[in-house]
PAZAPA-4460 file (N, C-alpha, C; in steps of 0.05 Angstrom, whole numbers, plus 32768, in hexadecimal, padded with zeros to 4 digits):
% residues 199
    n_x    n_y    n_z   ca_x   ca_y   ca_z    c_x    c_y    c_z   seq   type   mol
   7F8B   7CDD   82DC   7F8A   7CF3   82CB   7F6E   7CFF   82C8     1      M     A
   7F6C   7D18   82CC   7F50   7D22   82CA   7F47   7D28   82AF     2      Q     A
   7F2F   7D23   82A8   7F25   7D2A   828D   7F23   7D48   8289     3      P     A
   7F29   7D51   8272   7F28   7D6F   826C   7F13   7D73   8258     4      T     A
   7F08   7D8B   825A   7EF5   7D94   8247   7F02   7DA0   8230     5      T     A
   7EF9   7D97   8219   7F06   7D9F   81FF   7F02   7DBD   81FC     6      A     A
   7F17   7DCC   81F1   7F16   7DE6   81EB   7F05   7DEA   81D2     7      T     A
   7EF2   7DFF   81D2   7EE3   7E03   81BA   7EED   7E1C   81AE     8      I     A
   7EF6   7E1A   8196   7F03   7E31   8189   7EF1   7E3F   8175     9      F     A
   7ED6   7E35   8174   7EC2   7E40   8163   7EB9   7E5A   816D    10      D     A
   7EBC   7E5F   8187   7EAF   7E78   8194   7EBF   7E8F   8189    11      D     A
   7EB3   7EA1   817C   7EBF   7EB9   8170   7EBE   7ED0   8185    12      Q     A
   7ED5   7EDC   8189   7ED8   7EF1   819C   7ECF   7F0B   818B    13      I     A
   7EBA   7F18   8193   7EB1   7F2F   8182   7EC6   7F45   8183    14      P     A
   7EC7   7F55   816C   7ED8   7F6B   8167   7ED0   7F82   817C    15      L     A
   7EE3   7F92   8181   7EDC   7FA8   8192   7EC9   7FBA   8186    16      A     A
   7EB4   7FC6   8194   7EA1   7FD6   818A   7EA6   7FF4   8191    17      R     A
   7EA1   8006   8181   7EA7   8022   818A   7E98   802C   81A2    18      P     A
   7E82   801E   81A9   7E74   8027   81C1   7E7F   801D   81DA    19      D     A
   7E94   8010   81D8   7EA0   8003   81F0   7EAD   801B   8201    20      E     A
   7EB2   8017   821C   7EBC   802A   822D   7ED9   8035   8224    21      S     A
   7EE8   8024   8216   7F03   802E   820F   7F02   8043   81FA    22      R     A
   7EEA   8044   81ED   7EE9   8059   81D6   7ED7   8070   81E1    23      Y     A
   7ED2   8071   81FB   7EC0   8086   8205   7ECA   80A1   8201    24      A     A
   7EE3   80A4   81FF   7EF2   80C0   81FF   7EF9   80C5   81E1    25      M     A
   7EF1   80B7   81CE   7EF9   80BD   81B3   7EF1   80D9   81AA    26      D     A
   7EDD   80E4   81B4   7ED6   80FF   81AB   7EE9   8115   81B4    27      D     A
   7EFA   810D   81C8   7F0F   811F   81D0   7F29   811F   81C1    28      K     A
   7F2B   810A   81B1   7F44   8106   819F   7F43   811A   8187    29      L     A
   7F5A   8124   8180   7F5E   8131   8169   7F62   811F   8152    30      Y     A
   7F51   811F   813E   7F52   8109   8127   7F56   8118   810E    31      V     A
   7F68   810F   80FE   7F6E   811A   80E3   7F69   8103   80CF    32      E     A
   7F5E   8109   80B9   7F5C   80F5   80A4   7F6D   80FF   808A    33      F     A
   7F77   80ED   807C   7F86   80F3   8064   7F84   80DE   8050    34      S     A
   7F88   80E4   8038   7F89   80D1   8020   7FA5   80CF   8018    35      R     A
   7FB1   80B8   801A   7FCD   80B6   8012   7FD1   80A2   7FFE    36      E     A
   7FE4   80A6   7FEA   7FEA   8091   7FD5   7FF9   807B   7FE0    37      P     A
   7FEF   8061   7FDC   7FFE   804A   7FE6   8004   8039   7FCD    38      V     A
   801F   8031   7FCD   8029   8021   7FB7   8016   8006   7FB4    39      L     A
   800E   8000   7F9C   7FFE   7FE7   7F99   8010   7FD3   7F8A    40      H     A
   801C   7FBF   7F98   8030   7FAE   7F8D   8029   7F9F   7F75    41      P     A
   800F   7F93   7F76   8005   7F82   7F5F   8002   7F92   7F47    42      A     A
   7FF4   7FA9   7F49   7FEF   7FBB   7F32   8009   7FC8   7F27    43      K     A
   801C   7FCC   7F3A   8037   7FD9   7F32   8044   7FC2   7F20    44      S     A
   8044   7FA9   7F2A   8052   7F94   7F1D   8044   7F90   7F02    45      R     A
   802A   7F90   7EFF   801D   7F8B   7EE6   8022   7FA3   7ED1    46      D     A
   8023   7FBC   7EDB   8027   7FD2   7EC9   8045   7FD7   7EC4    47      A     A
   8057   7FCD   7ED5   8072   7FD2   7ECF   807B   7FED   7ED9    48      G     A
   806C   7FF9   7EEB   8073   8015   7EF4   8065   8016   7F11    49      R     A
   806B   8029   7F1F   8060   802D   7F38   8044   8037   7F36    50      A     A
   8031   8027   7F3F   8015   802F   7F3F   800B   8033   7F5C    51      V     A
   7FFF   804A   7F62   7FF6   804E   7F7E   7FDA   8050   7F7F    52      Y     A
   7FCF   8049   7F97   7FB3   8048   7F9B   7FAD   8059   7FB4    53      E     A
   7F9C   806E   7FB1   7F97   807E   7FCA   7F85   806F   7FDD    54      E     A
   7F8D   8073   7FF8   7F81   8068   800E   7F7C   807B   8023    55      R     A
   7F67   8078   8030   7F62   808A   8048   7F70   8084   8061    56      D     A
   7F7B   8097   806F   7F8C   8091   8087   7F80   80A2   809E    57      F     A
   7F84   8099   80B6   7F7B   80A8   80CF   7F92   80AE   80DE    58      V     A
   7F96   80C6   80EB   7FAA   80CE   80FB   7F9C   80D6   8114    59      K     A
   7FA1   80C9   812B   7F95   80CD   8144   7FA8   80D9   8158    60      I     A
   7FA3   80F4   8162   7FB5   80FF   8174   7FA6   80FF   818E    61      H     A
   7FB6   80FC   81A5   7FAC   8100   81BE   7FB3   811E   81C6    62      V     A
   7F9C   8130   81CA   7FA2   814C   81CF   7FB6   814F   81E3    63      P     A
   7FC8   8161   81E1   7FDC   8168   81F5   7FF5   8156   81F6    64      G     A
   7FF4   813E   81E7   800B   812C   81E6   8015   8129   81CA    65      D     A
   802B   8136   81C4   8037   8136   81A9   8040   811C   81A2    66      K     A
   8048   810A   81B4   8057   80F1   81B1   8042   80DB   81AB    67      T     A
   8028   80E0   81B1   8014   80CB   81AE   8004   80CF   8195    68      T     A
   800D   80C3   817E   8000   80C7   8164   8000   80AB   8158    69      V     A
   7FE7   80A6   814E   7FE3   808C   8141   7FD9   8091   8126    70      C     A
   7FEA   8086   8112   7FE2   808B   80F5   7FDE   806F   80E9    71      V     A
   7FC6   806A   80DC   7FC0   804E   80D0   7FAC   8053   80BD    72      E     A
   7FAC   803F   80A9   7F97   803E   8095   7F7A   803D   80A1    73      P     A
   7F66   8048   8094   7F4B   8045   80A0   7F41   8029   809F    74      M     A
   7F3A   801F   80B6   7F30   8005   80B7   7F11   8008   80C2    75      H     A
   7F04   7FF4   80C2   7EE6   7FF2   80C9   7EE3   7FFE   80E5    76      E     A
   7EF4   7FF7   80F8   7EF2   8000   8113   7EF5   801D   8115    77      I     A
   7F06   8029   8105   7F0C   8048   8107   7EF4   8056   80FB    78      N     A
   7EE8   804A   80E5   7ED2   8055   80D8   7EBC   8057   80ED    79      V     A
   7EB8   8041   80FD   7EA3   8040   810F   7EA8   8053   8126    80      Q     A
   7EC2   8055   8130   7EC8   8067   8146   7EC4   8085   813F    81      R     A
   7ECD   808C   8128   7ECC   80A9   8120   7EB8   80AE   8108    82      F     A
   7EA3   809F   8106   7E92   80A0   80EF   7E8A   80BD   80E7    83      R     A
   7E80   80CC   80FA   7E77   80E7   80F2   7E8C   80F9   80E7    84      A     A
   7EA2   80F9   80F4   7EBA   810A   80EA   7EC5   80FF   80D0    85      R     A
   7EC6   80E6   80CD   7ED1   80D9   80B4   7EBD   80DF   809C    86      Y     A
   7EA4   80DC   80A1   7E90   80E2   808C   7E90   80FE   8083    87      E     A
   7E94   810F   8096   7E98   812C   8093   7EB0   8132   8080    88      K     A
   7EC6   8126   8088   7EDE   8129   807A   7EDC   811F   805D    89      W     A
   7ECF   8107   805A   7ECD   80F7   8043   7EBA   8107   802F    90      K     A
   7EA9   8117   8039   7E94   8125   8028   7EA4   8137   8018    91      A     A
   7EBB   8143   8022   7ECA   8156   8012   7EDF   814A   8002    92      G     A
   7EE0   8131   8001   7EF6   8123   7FF2   7EEE   811C   7FD5    93      Q     A
   7F02   811A   7FC6   7EFD   8110   7FA8   7F01   80F3   7FAA    94      A     A
   7EF9   80E6   7F94   7EFA   80C9   7F91   7F18   80C0   7F92    95      E     A
   7F1E   80A9   7F9F   7F38   809F   7FA0   7F44   809A   7F86    96      A     A
   7F5E   809F   7F81   7F6A   809D   7F66   7F7E   8086   7F66    97      V     A
   7F80   8078   7F4F   7F94   8061   7F4E   7FA3   8069   7F33    98      V     A
   7FBE   8067   7F37   7FCF   806D   7F20   7FEB   8076   7F28    99      G     A
   7FFA   807D   7F13   8017   8087   7F19   8016   80A3   7F1E   100      T     A
   8020   80AE   7F36   8020   80CB   7F3C   802F   80DD   7F25   101      P     A
   8023   80F4   7F1F   8031   8104   7F0C   804E   810C   7F13   102      L     A
   8054   8109   7F2C   806F   8110   7F34   8083   80FC   7F2B   103      S     A
   8079   80E5   7F1E   808B   80D0   7F15   8097   80DC   7EFA   104      A     A
   808A   80EB   7EED   8094   80F6   7ED2   80AD   8108   7ED8   105      L     A
   80C3   8104   7EC9   80DB   8112   7ED0   80D9   8131   7ECF   106      P     A
   80CD   813A   7EB9   80C9   8158   7EB5   80B3   8164   7EC6   107      Q     A
   80A5   8154   7ED7   808F   8161   7EE7   8099   816F   7EFF   108      M     A
   8096   8187   7F02   809D   8196   7F18   8086   8197   7F2E   109      T     A
   808C   819B   7F46   8078   819D   7F5C   8062   81B1   7F55   110      P     A
   806A   81C8   7F49   8057   81DB   7F40   8043   81D2   7F2C   111      A     A
   804F   81C5   7F18   803D   81B8   7F02   802C   81A5   7F0E   112      K     A
   8034   8194   7F21   8025   817D   7F2C   800A   818C   7F3B   113      V     A
   8011   81A1   7F4A   7FFB   81B0   7F57   7FE9   81BD   7F42   114      E     A
   7FF3   81C7   7F2D   7FE0   81D3   7F18   7FCF   81BE   7F0C   115      E     A
   7FD9   81A6   7F06   7FC9   8190   7EFA   7FB5   8185   7F0F   116      Y     A
   7FBE   8187   7F29   7FAE   817B   7F3E   7F93   818E   7F41   117      K     A
   7F98   81A9   7F39   7F81   81BA   7F3D   7F6B   81B1   7F29   118      F     A
   7F74   81A7   7F11   7F62   819C   7EFC   7F5B   8180   7EFF   119      F     A
   7F61   8174   7F15   7F5B   8158   7F1B   7F6C   8145   7F0A   120      K     A
   7F83   814C   7F02   7F94   813A   7EF4   7FAA   8134   7F07   121      I     A
   7FAC   811B   7F13   7FBF   8116   7F27   7FD2   80FC   7F22   122      V     A
   7FCC   80EE   7F0B   7FDB   80D8   7F04   7FE4   80DC   7EE7   123      T     A
   7FFA   80CE   7EE1   8005   80CD   7EC6   7FF1   80C3   7EB2   124      V     A
   7FE1   80AE   7EB9   7FCC   80A3   7EA8   7FB6   80BA   7EA1   125      E     A
   7FAE   80C9   7EB5   7F9A   80DD   7EB0   7FA5   80F4   7E9E   126      Q     A
   7FC0   80FA   7EA0   7FCC   810E   7E90   7FCC   8103   7E73   127      L     A
   7FD3   80E9   7E70   7FD6   80DE   7E54   7FBC   80DE   7E46   128      A     A
   7FA5   80DB   7E56   7F8B   80DB   7E4A   7F7B   80F4   7E4B   129      D     A
   7F89   810B   7E54   7F7B   8123   7E58   7F72   812E   7E3C   130      A     A
   7F5D   813F   7E40   7F51   814B   7E26   7F65   8162   7E1B   131      N     A
   7F6A   8163   7E04   7F7C   8175   7DF7   7F75   8192   7DFD   132      D     A
   7F59   8197   7E01   7F52   81B4   7E06   7F5E   81BD   7E1F   133      Q     A
   7F65   81AE   7E30   7F72   81B5   7E4D   7F8B   81C4   7E45   134      L     A
   7F98   81BE   7E2E   7FB2   81CA   7E26   7FB1   81E8   7E26   135      G     A
   7F9A   81F5   7E23   7F96   8211   7E22   7F9E   821E   7E3D   136      Q     A
   7F9C   820C   7E51   7F9E   8215   7E6F   7FBC   8213   7E78   137      K     A
   7FCC   8205   7E6A   7FE7   81FD   7E73   7FFC   8203   7E5B   138      F     A
   8012   820F   7E63   8027   8215   7E4E   8032   81FE   7E40   139      M     A
   8038   81E8   7E50   8045   81D3   7E42   8034   81B7   7E45   140      S     A
   801B   81BC   7E42   8007   81A5   7E45   800D   8190   7E31   141      F     A
   8010   8197   7E18   8015   8183   7E03   802E   8173   7E07   142      Q     A
   8043   8180   7E0E   805C   8171   7E15   805A   815F   7E2B   143      S     A
   804A   8169   7E40   8047   8158   7E58   8035   8140   7E52   144      D     A
   8021   8145   7E42   800F   812C   7E3A   8020   811A   7E2A   145      K     A
   802F   8123   7E18   8041   810F   7E07   8053   8102   7E19   146      Q     A
   8060   810F   7E2D   8073   8103   7E3E   8063   80EC   7E50   147      A     A
   804A   80F3   7E58   803C   80DE   7E68   8036   80C5   7E55   148      A     A
   802E   80CB   7E3D   802A   80B4   7E2A   8044   80A3   7E26   149      K     A
   8059   80B2   7E23   8073   80A4   7E1E   807C   8094   7E39   150      R     A
   8077   809E   7E50   807B   8091   7E68   806E   8077   7E6C   151      F     A
   8052   807A   7E64   8041   8063   7E66   804C   804B   7E52   152      I     A
   804F   8056   7E39   805A   8041   7E25   8074   8036   7E2C   153      E     A
   8087   8046   7E37   80A0   803B   7E3F   809E   8025   7E55   154      A     A
   808C   802B   7E68   808B   8019   7E7F   807A   8002   7E79   155      T     A
   806C   8000   7E63   805B   7FE9   7E5B   806E   7FD2   7E59   156      K     A
   8086   7FD5   7E4F   8099   7FBF   7E4B   80A4   7FB5   7E65   157      G     A
   80A0   7FC4   7E7A   80AA   7FBC   7E94   809B   7FA7   7EA2   158      N     A
   8082   7FA4   7E99   8070   7F91   7EA8   807B   7F75   7EA7   159      A     A
   8083   7F6B   7E8F   808F   7F50   7E90   80A9   7F4D   7E9E   160      P     A
   80B7   7F63   7E9E   80D1   7F62   7EAE   80CB   7F60   7ECD   161      I     A
   80B8   7F70   7ED4   80AF   7F6F   7EF1   80A5   7F53   7EF8   162      E     A
   8095   7F48   7EE8   808C   7F2C   7EED   80A1   7F17   7EEE   163      A     A
   80B4   7F1C   7EDB   80CC   7F0A   7EDC   80DD   7F0E   7EF5   164      M     A
   80E0   7F26   7EFF   80EE   7F2C   7F17   80E1   7F1E   7F2F   165      N     A
   80C8   7F1E   7F30   80B8   7F11   7F45   80BE   7EF3   7F45   166      V     A
   80BE   7EE8   7F2D   80C2   7ECA   7F29   80DF   7EC5   7F2F   167      E     A
   80F2   7ED5   7F2A   810D   7ED1   7F30   8111   7ED2   7F4F   168      L     A
   8103   7EE4   7F5E   8106   7EE6   7F78   80FB   7ECC   7F86   169      Q     A
   80E4   7EC2   7F7C   80DA   7EAA   7F87   80EC   7E93   7F82   170      K     A
   80F8   7E92   7F69   810D   7E7C   7F63   8125   7E7F   7F77   171      R     A
   812F   7E97   7F7C   8146   7E9B   7F8E   813F   7E94   7FA9   172      D     A
   8128   7E97   7FB3   811F   7E90   7FCE   811D   7E73   7FCF   173      A     A
   8115   7E63   7FBB   8113   7E46   7FB9   812F   7E3A   7FB9   174      E     A
   8141   7E48   7FAA   815E   7E3E   7FA9   816A   7E3F   7FC6   175      I     A
   8166   7E55   7FD2   8172   7E59   7FED   8166   7E45   8000   176      E     A
   814B   7E40   7FFD   813E   7E2B   800E   814C   7E0F   8009   177      N     A
   814E   7E08   7FEE   815C   7DF0   7FE9   8178   7DEF   7FF5   178      L     A
   8188   7E03   7FF2   81A6   7E04   7FFC   81A3   7DFD   801A   179      K     A
   8192   7E09   8027   818F   7E06   8044   818A   7DE8   804B   180      T     A
   8177   7DDD   803C   8171   7DC2   803F   8188   7DB1   803A   181      M     A
   8199   7DB4   8025   81AF   7DA4   801D   81C4   7DA6   8032   182      V     A
   81C9   7DBD   803E   81DB   7DC2   8052   81D3   7DB3   806B   183      E     A
   81BA   7DB4   8073   81B0   7DA5   8088   81B2   7D88   8087   184      A     A
   81AF   7D7C   806E   81B2   7D60   8066   81D0   7D58   806A   185      L     A
   81E2   7D69   8060   81FD   7D64   8061   8207   7D63   807D   186      Q     A
   81FC   7D76   808D   8204   7D77   80A9   81FE   7D5E   80B8   187      A     A
   81E1   7D52   80B0   81D8   7D3B   80BC   81E8   7D24   80B4   188      Q     A
   81EF   7D23   809C   8200   7D0D   8091   821C   7D0A   809E   189      S     A
   8227   7D22   80A3   8242   7D22   80B2   823F   7D17   80CE   190      K     A
   822B   7D21   80DB   8226   7D18   80F7   8221   7CFA   80F8   191      T     A
   8214   7CF0   80E5   820F   7CD2   80E5   8229   7CC5   80DF   192      R     A
   8239   7CCD   80CD   8253   7CC0   80C8   8264   7CC0   80E1   193      K     A
   8263   7CD8   80ED   8276   7CD9   8106   826B   7CC6   811C   194      V     A
   8250   7CC4   811E   8243   7CB3   8132   8249   7C96   8129   195      A     A
   824A   7C8C   8111   824D   7C73   8108   826D   7C6C   810C   196      Q     A
   827B   7C80   8108   829B   7C7B   810B   82A1   7C75   8129   197      A     A
   8292   7C83   8139   8298   7C80   8157   828F   7C65   8161   198      E     A
   827A   7C59   8151   8270   7C3E   815C   8281   7C2A   8154   199      V     A
***
């Protein structure tokens, strides 16, 4: 038997760099950036209502090919690849927002959502905390603000329920796992009894 050299797993393979030849044609790609709301499970569970966090996404099109489109959250490699275009786009962007979208309020119409968006109110939390002077600019501002406060108050009680649901799901998964183990043990026991009976 020939001696073998031990494999060294400590060697790190470097990540792709945007100056590599496979990225040489990046300037020919049509790239769009957008900011999309993404559900934040932990914050939603804690608040007892859907809480979204805005994240930057990149949409990469191959010009002339409608079927080749890649959409993904912005990662460091994309920032490096499209830095100039991304920074230019980001310069015109507002700060990312975290909260429950205004559209979650039952009486909120798309038109009202757009009106409030013009004044940089995009979440239920922002509307609940908005300055009363803004009421001069909207017909039903006070009722919308009160509805937002009621919505937040009503959903505060959901946080313990959401936490309990998570615990129940964990418990159910453990029970299913235990059932599977018991069934496997019972099957083993039957095969042993059959094997002993044959002897």
